[in-house]
FIGUDREN-539746 format. One line per field, with one value per residue: residue number from 1; residue in one letter; x, y, z of N, C-alpha, C in turn. Coordinates in steps of 0.02 Angstrom, whole numbers, plus 50000, padded with zeros to 5 digits. Layout:
! residues N
i [NUM_...];
aa [a_...];
n_x [X_...];
n_y [Y_...];
n_z [Z_...];
ca_x [X_...];
ca_y [Y_...];
ca_z [Z_...];
c_x [X_...];
c_y [Y_...];
c_z [Z_...];
END
This chain:
! residues 159
i [1_2_3_4_5_6_7_8_9_10_11_12_13_14_15_16_17_18_19_20_21_22_23_24_25_26_27_28_29_30_31_32_33_34_35_36_37_38_39_40_41_42_43_44_45_46_47_48_49_50_51_52_53_54_55_56_57_58_59_60_61_62_63_64_65_66_67_68_69_70_71_72_73_74_75_76_77_78_79_80_81_82_83_84_85_86_87_88_89_90_91_92_93_94_95_96_97_98_99_100_101_102_103_104_105_106_107_108_109_110_111_112_113_114_115_116_117_118_119_120_121_122_123_124_125_126_127_128_129_130_131_132_133_134_135_136_137_138_139_140_141_142_143_144_145_146_147_148_149_150_151_152_153_154_155_156_157_158_159];
aa [m_n_t_i_t_s_k_i_i_t_k_s_k_f_q_i_s_v_g_i_l_n_n_h_d_v_i_r_y_n_v_f_c_m_i_l_t_v_i_l_i_v_d_d_a_r_f_m_r_t_m_l_k_n_i_l_e_s_a_q_l_s_t_n_i_v_e_a_i_d_h_t_s_a_i_e_m_y_n_k_v_k_p_e_l_v_t_m_d_i_n_l_p_h_t_d_g_i_t_c_m_k_e_i_l_k_i_n_p_h_a_k_v_l_m_v_s_a_i_e_q_k_s_v_i_d_d_a_i_n_s_g_a_i_g_y_i_k_k_p_f_e_k_n_n_v_i_s_t_v_k_e_l_l_n_s_q_i_c];
n_x [50391_50398_50489_50482_50591_50661_50798_50883_50979_51063_51068_51038_51027_50883_50841_50820_50876_50807_50821_50726_50718_50670_50678_50808_50840_50846_50781_50780_50719_50702_50658_50582_50588_50506_50584_50545_50607_50650_50694_50770_50783_50877_50878_50878_50873_50732_50705_50856_50807_50722_50779_50850_50779_50702_50802_50816_50681_50686_50784_50720_50748_50698_50548_50483_50496_50553_50573_50671_50681_50765_50879_50797_50681_50741_50779_50654_50589_50683_50655_50529_50521_50614_50734_50821_50921_50994_51024_51133_51126_51262_51264_51145_51010_51035_51099_51218_51235_51327_51340_51196_51198_51279_51163_51073_51150_51187_51061_51048_51162_51189_51137_51145_51205_51207_51325_51309_51334_51413_51507_51700_51784_51925_51937_51819_51753_51813_51816_51661_51681_51747_51677_51565_51478_51450_51487_51507_51434_51430_51376_51327_51212_51276_51183_51222_51318_51265_51149_51238_51306_51214_51145_51235_51263_51147_51138_51157_51059_50939_50827];
n_y [53431_53386_53294_53209_53145_53062_53049_52960_53083_53100_52994_52975_52926_52981_53060_53090_53157_53193_53224_53309_53299_53399_53429_53539_53584_53558_53517_53499_53404_53387_53234_53195_53048_52928_52808_52640_52567_52443_52397_52287_52266_52204_52156_52110_52168_52286_52404_52454_52422_52511_52637_52639_52629_52751_52842_52803_52807_52955_53027_52981_52876_52751_52675_52578_52494_52338_52220_52106_51996_51890_51772_51661_51729_51828_51775_51696_51840_51890_51836_51847_51998_52018_52143_52298_52304_52250_52277_52203_52150_52099_52023_51901_51812_51634_51611_51693_51853_51839_51696_51699_51820_51746_51652_51712_51772_51647_51645_51730_51791_51936_52017_52136_52154_52249_52253_52279_52337_52354_52303_52306_52235_52222_52106_52037_52138_52114_51977_51996_52066_51995_51888_51928_52058_52208_52314_52401_52474_52543_52541_52641_52744_52836_52985_53050_52969_52844_52886_52933_52819_52730_52796_52790_52652_52606_52690_52636_52588_52633_52744];
n_z [49522_49695_49784_49949_50070_50194_50327_50472_50572_50665_50818_51000_51182_51210_51102_50937_50782_50644_50469_50338_50181_50055_49905_49866_50012_50189_50310_50488_50608_50789_50864_51010_51132_51224_51317_51348_51488_51595_51765_51840_52012_52121_52270_52462_52581_52603_52639_52554_52427_52399_52429_52316_52197_52217_52194_52048_52007_52021_51937_51830_51758_51714_51640_51721_51858_51937_52073_52173_52302_52320_52241_52200_52193_52082_51973_51925_51898_51801_51695_51688_51655_51583_51603_51551_51633_51784_51945_52069_52240_52319_52435_52455_52514_52561_52414_52348_52268_52166_52100_52048_51976_51874_51828_51784_51671_51609_51546_51457_51390_51349_51444_51556_51706_51850_51992_52156_52330_52497_52529_52493_52456_52352_52285_52280_52195_52099_52065_52034_51938_51843_51805_51754_51777_51732_51798_51948_52109_52252_52414_52560_52453_52338_52273_52147_52074_52068_51970_51866_51836_51788_51685_51579_51572_51521_51407_51267_51243_51108_51032];
ca_x [50400_50424_50507_50514_50636_50680_50857_50906_51058_51088_51050_51046_50976_50825_50822_50842_50877_50784_50820_50692_50737_50639_50710_50851_50818_50841_50760_50799_50671_50717_50611_50601_50540_50496_50609_50520_50656_50638_50769_50759_50824_50887_50924_50846_50835_50674_50728_50885_50788_50654_50808_50878_50719_50689_50846_50805_50614_50696_50820_50690_50790_50660_50475_50462_50563_50522_50600_50664_50726_50823_50897_50748_50629_50774_50766_50576_50563_50712_50620_50454_50507_50668_50746_50874_50972_50978_51037_51108_51164_51322_51258_51089_50997_51053_51136_51259_51232_51377_51297_51138_51205_51303_51108_51033_51197_51165_50983_51023_51220_51195_51101_51176_51200_51268_51348_51283_51358_51449_51587_51735_51838_51952_51942_51771_51736_51858_51764_51587_51662_51785_51598_51513_51458_51446_51486_51498_51417_51448_51325_51275_51222_51285_51165_51253_51363_51209_51116_51282_51314_51157_51136_51308_51248_51078_51174_51163_50972_50914_50755];
ca_y [53373_53389_53239_53224_53094_53089_53015_52979_53104_53076_52954_52977_52884_53037_53101_53056_53209_53184_53278_53311_53327_53434_53456_53540_53609_53513_53549_53469_53405_53331_53191_53147_52989_52910_52741_52595_52549_52407_52386_52262_52281_52127_52158_52076_52247_52311_52488_52459_52430_52579_52691_52656_52646_52804_52871_52811_52870_53050_53040_52961_52822_52721_52683_52530_52465_52294_52201_52047_51988_51839_51723_51643_51787_51871_51718_51716_51903_51911_51788_51887_52072_52034_52194_52307_52317_52206_52287_52147_52150_52044_51976_51885_51761_51569_51602_51755_51880_51827_51655_51729_51865_51677_51615_51765_51780_51579_51644_51803_51815_52009_52044_52204_52149_52301_52232_52334_52304_52385_52288_52354_52188_52219_52015_52004_52157_52064_51910_52004_52098_51940_51858_51949_52114_52273_52375_52411_52525_52544_52545_52701_52736_52923_52977_53081_52919_52785_52911_52928_52741_52679_52829_52768_52571_52623_52720_52592_52578_52693_52741];
ca_z [49576_49754_49821_50011_50103_50279_50365_50520_50566_50731_50889_51066_51214_51226_51045_50864_50739_50564_50419_50302_50121_49997_49838_49889_50073_50227_50368_50537_50671_50842_50882_51093_51137_51285_51310_51390_51511_51647_51787_51902_52074_52175_52357_52524_52605_52556_52629_52511_52345_52410_52401_52241_52163_52230_52157_51979_51982_52037_51878_51757_51732_51708_51657_51770_51909_51990_52136_52191_52383_52337_52197_52161_52145_52038_51916_51903_51894_51770_51634_51660_51628_51521_51620_51508_51691_51829_51987_52115_52292_52327_52493_52455_52566_52522_52372_52331_52181_52077_52090_52036_51925_51823_51810_51727_51604_51551_51521_51411_51399_51339_51512_51591_51788_51875_52057_52229_52398_52549_52529_52471_52465_52283_52262_52263_52148_52035_52032_52008_51878_51792_51821_51673_51798_51694_51853_52028_52130_52347_52484_52558_52382_52325_52192_52075_52063_52041_51916_51808_51812_51756_51615_51547_51540_51474_51362_51210_51213_51062_51025];
c_x [50423_50430_50536_50539_50652_50759_50870_50975_51098_51048_51059_51003_50904_50795_50859_50822_50859_50766_50773_50701_50693_50659_50782_50859_50804_50833_50765_50756_50697_50659_50645_50563_50536_50531_50570_50570_50639_50695_50727_50801_50826_50917_50882_50832_50786_50693_50801_50865_50740_50706_50834_50831_50692_50726_50844_50747_50648_50731_50784_50710_50755_50576_50456_50528_50541_50581_50611_50697_50776_50827_50826_50697_50679_50765_50712_50554_50605_50690_50551_50457_50560_50699_50795_50926_50952_51028_51038_51161_51205_51302_51191_51096_51013_51087_51160_51238_51273_51353_51212_51134_51231_51224_51097_51083_51193_51094_50978_51099_51255_51185_51162_51152_51266_51264_51334_51302_51395_51506_51632_51778_51873_51932_51872_51728_51755_51815_51700_51634_51693_51726_51550_51469_51488_51494_51478_51463_51418_51380_51352_51290_51242_51235_51180_51283_51305_51179_51186_51301_51265_51126_51177_51289_51184_51080_51162_51096_50949_50844_50727];
c_y [53374_53319_53246_53165_53117_53025_53035_53017_53094_53029_52950_52945_52925_53067_53067_53124_53175_53234_53263_53325_53360_53472_53474_53586_53551_53547_53476_53464_53357_53310_53159_53086_52975_52812_52694_52560_52497_52392_52348_52247_52217_52144_52118_52117_52291_52408_52525_52481_52501_52645_52695_52658_52713_52870_52874_52849_52924_53060_53025_52936_52761_52714_52619_52490_52417_52264_52133_52047_51918_51805_51689_51675_51816_51845_51736_51795_51933_51874_51815_51945_52072_52114_52221_52320_52293_52254_52250_52176_52089_51986_51966_51818_51678_51562_51686_51777_51886_51768_51680_51781_51801_51654_51645_51779_51721_51597_51706_51817_51897_52050_52083_52202_52219_52280_52286_52284_52358_52355_52294_52301_52209_52139_52008_52064_52132_52024_51951_52023_52044_51879_51871_52015_52178_52334_52354_52484_52510_52583_52599_52720_52827_52924_52998_53008_52853_52821_52884_52852_52719_52728_52788_52697_52566_52664_52701_52579_52642_52676_52709];
c_z [49626_49777_49884_50055_50163_50279_50430_50535_50610_50785_50929_51104_51219_51156_50985_50817_50671_50516_50358_50256_50073_49975_49876_49975_50119_50304_50420_50597_50708_50866_50965_51082_51213_51277_51375_51440_51570_51682_51843_51954_52136_52245_52413_52561_52580_52588_52574_52438_52328_52386_52339_52199_52164_52195_52074_51956_51982_51957_51825_51723_51698_51711_51688_51789_51939_52029_52158_52248_52376_52271_52152_52125_52075_51979_51896_51879_51822_51688_51646_51631_51582_51537_51566_51553_51752_51893_52057_52173_52277_52362_52486_52503_52508_52474_52354_52260_52152_52052_52040_51982_51837_51794_51767_51648_51567_51514_51459_51429_51378_51408_51540_51677_51828_51968_52101_52286_52429_52551_52472_52450_52385_52252_52247_52232_52087_51997_52039_51941_51807_51772_51766_51714_51757_51738_51918_52064_52211_52375_52528_52502_52394_52240_52133_52049_52012_51969_51849_51794_51764_51705_51561_51525_51507_51408_51288_51195_51176_51045_50962];
END
C-alpha cells in the first residue's frame, strides 16, 4: 500500500515548497500563490498618492491599493479594508499623520504604518518611530528604496 503525505518544507512571501512523500521518495513541488495585499496610502497631495501607487503597482506589491486624503478618511478606510500596510504622510490637513497613526494603532495595535514625508528632521522621525511607525521613507520617492522597504515590511505575510 502506498502512503502519500505532504509537508510544508519552506515558506516565503510568494512561494511554498511542499514535499510529497510516497513511500521513500520525496518529490518537491513549489507552489506559487497570489497574495491579496491591501495597502492604504494616506496623503493629501493627489500627485504623491498617484506616484506612490504607481511605484507599488509596478513592483506588483499589492493587489488592492486604496487612498485617503486626511485623518477622517484614513480612519474610515482603515476600518473598511483592514490593510496589511498603511503609508502615512506626516503632514496632513487638520491633524498630523503621527496623531492619525496613533488612532489606527488604537484600532489595531499590530497595524503596520510606514511614515512618509519630505521633512527630514531627526526629532520628527524619532517621534514617529517612538509612536509606533515601523519605518520611514522620504519624499521625493526613490523607487528602489520604496520597493525594498515595502517588500521587507510585507515579508512576514505568508501564503
